[in-house]
N, C-alpha and C positions, 0 to 999 in steps of 0.2 A: 504493500499499499504506500510505502514511503516514496517510491518512484512515481506513483500516480499523483501525488499531491501537487507538484508543479504543473502537471498537465491539467489537472482538475481546476487549478487556480486560473489558468489561461481560459479554460472553457467557461468558468463562472464569470470571469470578467467580460466575456462577450455575450452571455446568454441571460436575458432579463428574467427568465423563468427560474433560474438558479441563483440569482443575485443575492438572495437573503441567506444563503448557506455558506458554511465554512468548508473548504476543500478537504480538511482532515476529519470531518465529522458529518458526512453525508448520509441521509437516511436511505434505505433500500430503494425507495421510489425514485430518488434523485439519481442513484447509480443506474437504475434500469433506464431512466430517461437518457442519461449520458450514453449508455451502451447502445440504445436504440437509435439515437440521432447522430452520434459522432463516430461510431465504429464503422470502419470501411466506407466512410463518406469522403467526398473530395474536398476537404477543407485544406487549403494549401498551407495553412499555418500549423497543421498537425503532420509531423514527420512520420515516416514508416515506423520508426522506433516508438513514437507516441501511440500509433495504432496498435503496435504489438503490446504495449502496456495496457491499453484499453481492453484488449482481449482477455486480460486477466480478471476483469470484472465478472461477477457471477452472471450466468445466463439469466435472462428475464424470469423464466419460470422457476428458478431455484428458490427464490424468496417470495414468490407470489402466493398470497393467501386465497384471494378470490378476485375474479373479474366480473363486474356487474354491468350488464348492458340493458338498454331499454327494451320493453316488450315489443313484439312485432316480428322479430326474427329476420329471415332473409327478405330482402326487398325493402326493408325499413331504411329510409334515407338518413336517419339519425345514427351516425356512427359513434355516438358518445359512449364512453366506458369509464367506469371507476375501477382502477387497479389498486386493490388493497394488499399491502405487503405484511409479512410476518411481524415486522417491528411496529406495526400500526400506522405506518406512513401511507400516503395516498398519492396516486398520479391520476389526475382528472384529464381525460382526453376527449375533446369534442370536435365537431366539424370546423370550429372557428379557432380554438385555442387549446393549449395544454396548461395545467398548473400542477405544481408539485408541493405536497404538504408533508411536513415531518410527522404530523399527527392528524389522523382522519377526524378526530374529535374537534380540532381547530377548524377544519373545513365546515363541520356541522354548525359550530357556533357562529362563525364569521360569514358563511355563505347561505347555507340551507335555512337556518332558523330565521334570519331577517327577511327572507322572501315570503314568509308566512304561507307557504304552500309546500306540499310534499308530493313529489311524483312517486310512482311505484319504484323507480330506480333508486331514488333517495331513500325510500323506506327499506329497500333491500340492503342498502349500504348501512343504514342505522342498525338493522338487525345483525349485520355482519360484524359490527363493532360492539355488539352487546347491548344495544338500546332497543327496548321493545316499543313498538308503535302499534 
């Protein structure tokens, strides 16, 4: 992990989604995001050696607790998904944006509750983090 910290520092400096995190203490959701978006991509500022180091990050599914998608299945134009990780962190991925949270409960308090509405997908997330609805 020590070799990854300088690489992660450069990524965090360029990526607004990760800007609130420290490179030496990233939650599993942030590591999955980095692996998904930066591994084997054509970022000229990432050297082949940097890419080799990024390959040491755990594969996405290794730490994934649950992926929650909206109802509707195949053909549903909404590709939103909540990726909940073993450490309680959350990666929210929608058609329009991604956000990474160190704690899914923070997402609940800051985003879901203020909306004053609860989708089925939100309810499934709440149940997955141990909150009955």
